[in-house]
C-alpha positions, 0 to 999 in steps of 0.5 A: 182224642189222644194228647200227643206227648212232646218230646224234649229235644236234647242237645247231647248225643245219646250215651254221652256224659254231660259236660261241665263248664269247669271241672270240680276239684276239691281244695287242697290243704294249702288252699284251705289254709290260704283261704283262712289266712285271707280272713285274718282282717275279719274279727268274726271269721272262722280263722279267729274261731279256730285259733281261739279254740286252740288257745283255750285248749292249750290253757286248760291243759297247761293249768292241769299240768298236762295231766288228766284231771280224772286219773292224775296220769300224764299221757304218753303223747300230749295229743292223747290229752283232750280238753272237755267243755263242761257246757257245750261248745255250741253255747257261744257265751261260755265256749272260751271261758277258762272255767268251762274246761277240764283236761281228760285223757282221750278214753276218759273223754269219749269212750269209757262208759263213765266218760262225759260222752260215754253211755253213763255220763251221770257218773262223770257228773257226780265225780265233778260235783264231788271233786270240783264243786265250783266247776259243777256249779258253773256248769249248772248255772250256765245251762244253755237250756235256761232262758237267760243263758241263750246267745244273742248276736254274732260272736266276735272271735278276735276279741275272745282270742285276744282275751285268752291271749292276755290270760295266757300271758298273765298266767305265764303259759309258754307258747311253743310251736304246736300241731294244729288242724291247719298244720304246724305253727305258733299262735298268731299275735293279737288282732289289732282292732277286734271291735271295728 
């Protein structure tokens, strides 16, 4: 006996495209900014993470006098000056530690063979050990692969932003209007209650 195959009846006409309930449209930049601003009240939100990253980078660059710490040159455009994390930025306990950064020109940060993200990063490691032994020691002590340095719990980004804000005020760092991934603007005021 042959088994008969049951054909599933389709509601669509032959050759017609499937209909969606709502058309998918990507969010615009203003919608993304508005979504982030809606999350201001949550101290664990990406809103505070992004602003803490911006402020950390601003502190590292201004401490270096807006110059590359490797070459001593001042870049033609300030956006060519980048802040490098000595310990990976994926390691949350040290991500916004001001001892965990160094200011480098873009090509000395990413593309040169002796850059920290280049093909020969041990040259940068040796330079850091010779010129900045305290930072090199910090990098070795806070290695995220070490068992004691593994992250625990969800980080409170608003409290980290507040700590960086206080550090910048203490050091007398000027806050001016900056270009951020979310558009042009100023650093927001501190979060009123970072520990809900």
